C-alpha positions as CSV (number, residue, x, y, z in Angstrom):
1,X,-8.8,17.9,-228.8
2,X,-8.8,21.6,-229.3
3,X,-7.3,22.5,-232.7
4,X,-6.4,25.5,-234.8
5,X,-5.0,29.0,-234.0
6,X,-7.5,29.6,-231.2
7,X,-6.4,26.5,-229.3
8,X,-2.8,27.4,-229.8
9,X,-3.3,30.9,-228.4
10,X,-5.3,29.5,-225.5
11,X,-2.6,27.0,-224.6
12,X,0.1,29.7,-224.8
13,X,-1.9,32.3,-222.8
14,X,-2.8,29.7,-220.2
15,X,0.7,28.8,-219.3
16,X,2.1,32.4,-219.3
17,X,-0.9,33.9,-217.5
18,X,-0.9,31.6,-214.4
19,X,2.9,31.5,-214.3
20,X,3.1,35.2,-214.4
21,X,0.3,35.8,-211.8
22,X,1.9,33.2,-209.5
23,X,5.5,34.1,-209.7
24,X,5.8,37.7,-210.3
25,X,4.2,38.9,-207.1
26,X,6.7,36.7,-205.1
27,X,9.8,38.2,-206.8
28,X,8.4,41.6,-207.5
29,X,7.5,42.3,-203.9
30,X,10.6,40.8,-202.3
31,X,12.2,43.2,-199.7
32,X,14.0,46.0,-201.3
33,X,17.5,45.1,-200.1
34,X,17.1,41.8,-201.7
35,X,15.8,43.1,-205.1
36,X,18.5,45.7,-205.5
37,X,21.8,44.5,-207.0
38,X,24.9,46.3,-206.1
39,X,26.0,49.0,-208.6
40,X,28.2,47.2,-211.0
41,X,31.9,48.4,-211.2
42,X,34.0,48.8,-214.2
43,X,35.9,45.7,-215.1
44,X,39.2,45.9,-213.1
45,X,37.9,48.8,-211.0
46,X,38.8,49.0,-207.3
47,X,36.8,50.0,-204.3
48,X,38.6,51.4,-201.2
49,X,41.9,50.3,-202.7
50,X,40.9,46.8,-203.3
51,X,40.0,44.9,-206.5
52,X,36.2,44.4,-206.9
53,X,35.1,40.8,-206.6
54,X,31.7,39.4,-207.3
55,X,29.1,39.6,-204.5
56,X,29.6,36.0,-203.3
57,X,33.3,36.0,-203.4
58,X,35.3,36.1,-200.1
59,X,38.3,38.2,-199.4
60,X,41.4,37.5,-201.4
61,X,43.5,36.4,-198.4
62,X,42.6,32.8,-197.3
63,X,42.2,32.3,-193.5
64,X,44.9,30.7,-191.5
65,X,42.7,27.8,-190.6
66,X,41.9,27.2,-194.3
67,X,40.8,23.7,-195.1
68,X,39.3,21.8,-198.0
69,X,35.9,21.8,-196.2
70,X,36.1,25.6,-195.6
71,X,37.1,26.2,-199.2
72,X,33.8,24.7,-200.3
73,X,31.7,27.2,-198.3
74,X,34.1,30.1,-198.5
75,X,35.7,30.3,-201.9
76,X,39.4,31.2,-202.1
77,X,40.6,33.0,-205.3
78,X,43.6,31.6,-207.1
79,X,46.9,33.3,-207.2
80,X,46.1,34.9,-210.5
81,X,42.7,36.3,-209.4
82,X,44.0,39.9,-209.5
83,X,44.8,39.4,-213.2
84,X,41.3,38.7,-214.2
85,X,39.6,41.0,-216.5
86,X,36.1,39.3,-216.2
87,X,34.6,37.7,-213.1
88,X,35.7,34.8,-210.9
89,X,33.3,31.9,-211.7
90,X,31.5,29.6,-209.3
91,X,32.4,31.5,-206.1
92,X,30.3,31.0,-203.1
93,X,30.4,32.5,-199.4
94,X,28.2,30.9,-196.8
95,X,28.7,33.9,-194.6
96,X,27.3,36.2,-197.3
97,X,24.0,34.3,-197.8
98,X,20.7,35.7,-196.6
99,X,18.1,33.3,-195.2
100,X,15.5,35.7,-196.3
101,X,16.6,35.5,-199.9
102,X,16.6,31.7,-199.9
103,X,13.1,31.7,-198.3
104,X,11.9,33.8,-201.3
105,X,13.8,31.5,-203.7
106,X,12.0,28.4,-202.2
107,X,8.6,30.2,-202.5
108,X,9.2,31.2,-206.1
109,X,10.5,27.9,-207.1
110,X,7.6,26.0,-205.4
111,X,5.1,28.3,-207.0
112,X,6.6,27.7,-210.5
113,X,6.7,24.0,-210.1
114,X,3.1,23.9,-208.7
115,X,1.9,26.0,-211.7
116,X,3.8,23.8,-214.1
117,X,2.2,20.6,-212.7
118,X,-1.3,22.1,-212.8
119,X,-1.1,24.1,-216.1
120,X,1.2,21.8,-218.1
121,X,2.0,18.4,-216.7
122,X,-1.3,17.1,-215.3
123,X,-3.4,15.7,-218.2
124,X,-6.8,16.8,-216.9
125,X,-5.9,20.2,-216.0
126,X,-2.7,21.1,-218.2
127,X,-1.9,21.4,-221.8
128,X,1.3,19.3,-222.4
129,X,-0.8,16.4,-223.6
130,X,-2.7,18.7,-225.9
131,X,0.6,20.0,-227.3
132,X,2.0,16.5,-227.9
133,X,-1.2,15.2,-229.4
134,X,-1.4,18.2,-231.7
135,X,2.2,17.6,-233.0
136,X,1.3,13.8,-233.3
137,X,-1.7,14.6,-235.4
138,X,0.5,17.0,-237.5
139,X,3.2,14.5,-238.0
140,X,1.2,11.4,-238.6
141,X,2.3,9.9,-235.2
142,X,5.9,9.7,-236.5
143,X,7.9,10.2,-233.2
144,X,10.9,11.3,-235.2
145,X,9.0,14.1,-236.9
146,X,7.4,15.1,-233.5
147,X,10.8,15.1,-231.9
148,X,12.1,17.4,-234.8
149,X,9.2,19.8,-234.1
150,X,10.0,20.0,-230.5
151,X,13.7,20.4,-231.3
152,X,12.9,23.4,-233.5
153,X,10.4,25.1,-231.2
154,X,12.3,24.9,-228.1
155,X,15.5,26.6,-229.4
156,X,13.5,29.3,-231.1
157,X,11.7,30.1,-227.9
158,X,14.8,29.6,-225.6
159,X,17.4,31.4,-227.8
160,X,14.8,33.9,-229.2
161,X,13.9,35.2,-225.7
162,X,17.5,35.4,-224.7
163,X,18.3,37.3,-227.8
164,X,15.7,40.0,-227.3
165,X,16.5,40.2,-223.5
166,X,18.3,43.6,-223.8
167,X,15.4,45.3,-225.4
168,X,12.8,43.5,-223.3
169,X,14.5,44.3,-220.0
170,X,14.3,48.0,-220.8
171,X,10.5,47.7,-221.0
172,X,9.5,45.2,-218.2
173,X,12.8,45.0,-216.2
174,X,15.4,42.3,-215.7
175,X,13.5,40.3,-213.1
176,X,10.1,40.2,-214.8
177,X,11.9,39.2,-218.1
178,X,13.4,36.3,-216.3
179,X,10.0,35.1,-215.1
180,X,8.6,35.4,-218.7
181,X,11.6,33.4,-220.0
182,X,11.1,30.6,-217.4
183,X,7.4,30.6,-218.2
184,X,8.0,29.8,-221.8
185,X,11.2,27.6,-221.5
186,X,10.3,25.3,-218.6
187,X,7.1,23.7,-220.0
188,X,8.8,23.0,-223.4
189,X,12.0,21.6,-221.7
190,X,9.8,19.3,-219.5
191,X,7.9,18.0,-222.5
192,X,10.9,17.4,-224.6
193,X,12.7,15.5,-221.8
194,X,9.8,13.3,-221.1
195,X,9.1,12.6,-224.8
196,X,12.7,11.7,-225.3
197,X,12.7,9.3,-222.3
198,X,9.6,7.6,-223.5
199,X,10.7,7.2,-227.1
200,X,14.4,6.9,-226.8
201,X,14.4,3.4,-228.4
202,X,12.2,4.4,-231.3
203,X,13.4,4.1,-234.9
204,X,16.3,1.9,-236.2
205,X,18.8,0.2,-233.7
206,X,22.1,1.3,-235.0
207,X,24.1,-0.8,-232.5
208,X,23.7,-2.4,-229.1
209,X,26.6,-2.1,-226.7
210,X,24.6,-2.8,-223.5
211,X,26.6,-5.9,-223.0
212,X,29.9,-4.2,-222.7
213,X,30.9,-3.2,-219.3
214,X,33.8,-1.0,-220.7
215,X,31.3,0.9,-222.8
216,X,29.0,1.4,-219.8
217,X,31.8,2.8,-217.7
218,X,33.0,5.1,-220.5
219,X,29.6,6.5,-221.2
220,X,28.9,7.0,-217.4
221,X,32.2,8.8,-216.8
222,X,31.7,10.9,-220.0
223,X,28.3,11.8,-218.9
224,X,29.5,12.5,-215.4
225,X,32.3,14.8,-216.4
226,X,30.0,16.6,-218.8
227,X,28.1,18.3,-215.9
228,X,31.3,20.0,-214.7
229,X,31.0,22.0,-218.0
230,X,27.8,23.8,-216.9
231,X,28.0,27.6,-217.7
232,X,28.9,29.3,-214.4
233,X,25.7,31.6,-214.4
234,X,23.7,28.4,-213.7
235,X,25.1,28.4,-210.3
236,X,23.7,31.9,-209.5
237,X,20.5,30.3,-208.4
238,X,19.1,33.6,-206.8
239,X,19.5,35.3,-210.1
240,X,18.1,32.2,-212.0
241,X,14.9,32.5,-209.9
242,X,14.9,36.4,-210.2
243,X,15.3,37.0,-206.5
244,X,18.3,39.0,-207.3
245,X,18.5,41.0,-210.5
246,X,19.7,38.9,-213.3
247,X,23.0,39.9,-215.0
248,X,24.8,38.9,-218.0
249,X,28.1,38.0,-216.5
250,X,31.5,37.9,-218.2
251,X,33.2,35.0,-216.5
252,X,36.9,34.2,-216.9
253,X,38.1,31.8,-214.4
254,X,37.5,28.0,-213.6
255,X,36.1,26.1,-216.6
256,X,36.3,29.3,-218.7
257,X,40.0,28.9,-218.8
258,X,39.5,25.6,-220.6
259,X,36.7,26.7,-223.0
260,X,34.7,29.9,-223.2
261,X,31.6,27.8,-224.0
262,X,31.6,25.0,-221.6
263,X,27.8,24.4,-221.9
264,X,28.3,23.4,-225.5
265,X,31.2,21.3,-224.7
266,X,29.3,19.6,-221.9
267,X,26.4,19.0,-224.2
268,X,28.5,17.4,-226.9
269,X,30.1,15.0,-224.2
270,X,26.6,14.2,-222.8
271,X,25.2,13.6,-226.2
272,X,28.0,11.3,-227.4
273,X,27.7,9.2,-224.3
274,X,23.9,8.7,-224.7
275,X,24.1,8.0,-228.4
276,X,26.7,5.5,-227.8
277,X,24.7,3.7,-225.1
278,X,21.2,4.0,-226.5
279,X,22.2,3.5,-230.1
280,X,19.0,4.4,-231.9
281,X,18.1,6.8,-234.7
282,X,15.7,8.7,-232.4
283,X,18.4,9.2,-229.8
284,X,20.8,10.3,-232.5
285,X,18.3,12.7,-233.9
286,X,17.7,14.2,-230.4
287,X,21.3,14.6,-229.7
288,X,21.9,16.2,-233.0
289,X,19.2,18.8,-232.3
290,X,20.6,19.6,-228.9
291,X,24.1,19.9,-230.2
292,X,23.0,22.1,-233.0
293,X,21.3,24.4,-230.6
294,X,24.3,24.7,-228.5
295,X,26.6,25.4,-231.5
296,X,24.2,28.3,-232.5
297,X,24.5,29.4,-228.8
298,X,28.3,29.7,-229.2
299,X,27.9,32.5,-231.8
300,X,24.8,34.0,-230.1
301,X,26.4,34.0,-226.7
302,X,29.5,35.8,-228.0
303,X,27.4,38.3,-229.7
304,X,25.4,39.0,-226.6
305,X,28.5,39.3,-224.5
306,X,30.2,41.6,-226.9
307,X,27.1,43.8,-227.1
308,X,27.0,44.0,-223.3
309,X,30.7,44.3,-222.4
310,X,32.3,45.7,-225.5
311,X,36.2,45.8,-225.6
312,X,36.4,44.0,-222.2
313,X,34.8,40.9,-223.9
314,X,37.3,41.3,-226.8
315,X,40.2,41.0,-224.3
316,X,38.7,37.9,-222.6
317,X,38.0,36.4,-225.9
318,X,41.6,36.8,-226.9
319,X,42.8,34.7,-224.1
320,X,40.2,32.1,-224.1
321,X,38.9,29.6,-226.8
322,X,35.8,27.7,-227.8
323,X,37.7,24.6,-228.5
324,X,38.7,23.0,-225.2
325,X,42.3,23.7,-224.1
326,X,43.2,25.4,-227.4
327,X,44.1,28.8,-225.7
328,X,46.2,26.8,-223.1
329,X,48.1,25.0,-225.8
330,X,48.9,28.0,-227.9
331,X,49.9,30.0,-224.9
332,X,47.2,32.6,-224.8
333,X,45.9,31.2,-221.5
334,X,48.0,30.4,-218.5
335,X,46.6,28.3,-215.7
336,X,47.3,29.5,-212.1
337,X,49.8,27.5,-210.1
338,X,46.9,26.7,-207.8
339,X,44.3,26.2,-210.5
340,X,42.6,23.6,-208.5
341,X,41.3,26.2,-206.0
342,X,39.0,27.6,-208.8
343,X,37.2,24.1,-208.8
344,X,37.3,23.6,-205.0
345,X,34.0,25.3,-204.7
346,X,30.5,24.3,-203.3
347,X,28.7,24.4,-206.8
348,X,31.0,21.6,-208.1
349,X,30.6,19.4,-205.0
350,X,26.9,19.9,-205.4
351,X,27.2,18.7,-209.2
352,X,29.2,15.8,-208.2
353,X,26.7,14.6,-205.7
354,X,23.7,15.5,-207.9
355,X,25.1,13.7,-210.9
356,X,25.7,10.5,-209.0
357,X,22.2,10.7,-207.4
358,X,20.7,11.2,-210.9
359,X,22.5,8.2,-212.1
360,X,20.9,5.9,-209.4
361,X,17.6,7.6,-210.0
362,X,17.4,6.8,-213.7
363,X,14.8,4.1,-213.1
364,X,12.7,6.6,-211.4
365,X,13.0,9.1,-214.3
366,X,12.1,6.2,-216.8
367,X,9.1,5.2,-214.6
368,X,7.9,8.8,-214.5
369,X,8.1,9.1,-218.2
370,X,6.0,6.0,-218.6
371,X,3.6,7.3,-216.1
372,X,3.2,10.5,-217.9
373,X,3.1,8.7,-221.3
374,X,0.4,6.2,-220.2
375,X,-1.8,8.1,-217.7
376,X,-0.7,11.7,-217.7
377,X,-0.9,11.6,-213.8
378,X,-4.7,11.2,-214.3
379,X,-7.1,8.4,-214.6
380,X,-8.0,8.9,-218.2
381,X,-7.9,6.7,-221.3
382,X,-4.4,6.6,-222.8
383,X,-3.3,9.5,-220.6
384,X,-4.9,12.1,-222.8
385,X,-7.6,14.6,-221.6
386,X,-8.6,17.3,-224.1
387,X,-8.3,20.8,-222.9
388,X,-7.4,22.1,-219.4
389,X,-8.3,24.1,-216.4
390,X,-8.4,27.5,-218.2
391,X,-10.8,26.4,-220.9
392,X,-13.6,28.1,-219.0
393,X,-11.9,31.5,-219.7
394,X,-12.3,31.1,-223.5
395,X,-15.9,29.7,-223.5
């Protein structure tokens, strides 16, 4: 196995180089009308006498033939939408979609996944196995220590790149920086997920509740509900893939009325459910690392939003809360009479279907983790093949 600083630089360079070469041309040379984002208005500003709404929001007046099915594909603002200081979250308009933009999205995502597979996942061409073997040698094959290392490296990279985003975007642009961010985060996320699945029962068994149907149902329902606490920016897939210019949004409706940091709350819920069900020290360590990262993101996220939006964020902060429902209970946040309309939107329907599907696909995930652990998708002893496809560049 390659070792030492040169090998580490080679692995990092390998991953970043091919991702950038593969993805940047796709997103950088998208048609101009897809790459340009509309000029942002001041919060609360009006255009042609009407309150400005996010690009995917529909008009404030719902159609006469309004139905639940139509609401999913053409989001309807709640009765209190005009009082929003920030943006209406999770909105979607089927009529506003561009097939050309989604073709580019599909091409970009396919390129990223193909590069991820060749450069990182596949043992005989990628470097994920080198990364893990290097950590195992460093940690004496102690899976808890390896997990700790990954749980420190990933937050440093993920939150670190997010923190320097404003300065970096001034140099390389918002869309290119999003590609760099993805190139660094995705490989580490993949490795951590697969390592967790493969080692979740390592260490000391703290309890075994697998025989309890009630515990199983409670864990499943908690895990299911946790995905509805995804941060609304996750739904802006065209921005996530840099097909549209990424923005640092200031959301205020939907789940933000319950908690200003839904991603943290959802992570706590998901982690609690998995610790309760798995019941090992390895699982507990992983969940503590994940929760710790998200607790840091509460402070870091507010700091970034305040730097970006100034006094407007202070106003949103004053009528929202980090602790779920706290602002509602103390009267700082008043839910609209038709609050349900802020949830009757396509992203949440997709979450519901995807979460149920993911539950039934758990055996597939576990089999995939075992396949990677034992074979690395390649016919090599113990699934480990030193080096990768870019070794020739450094010989």
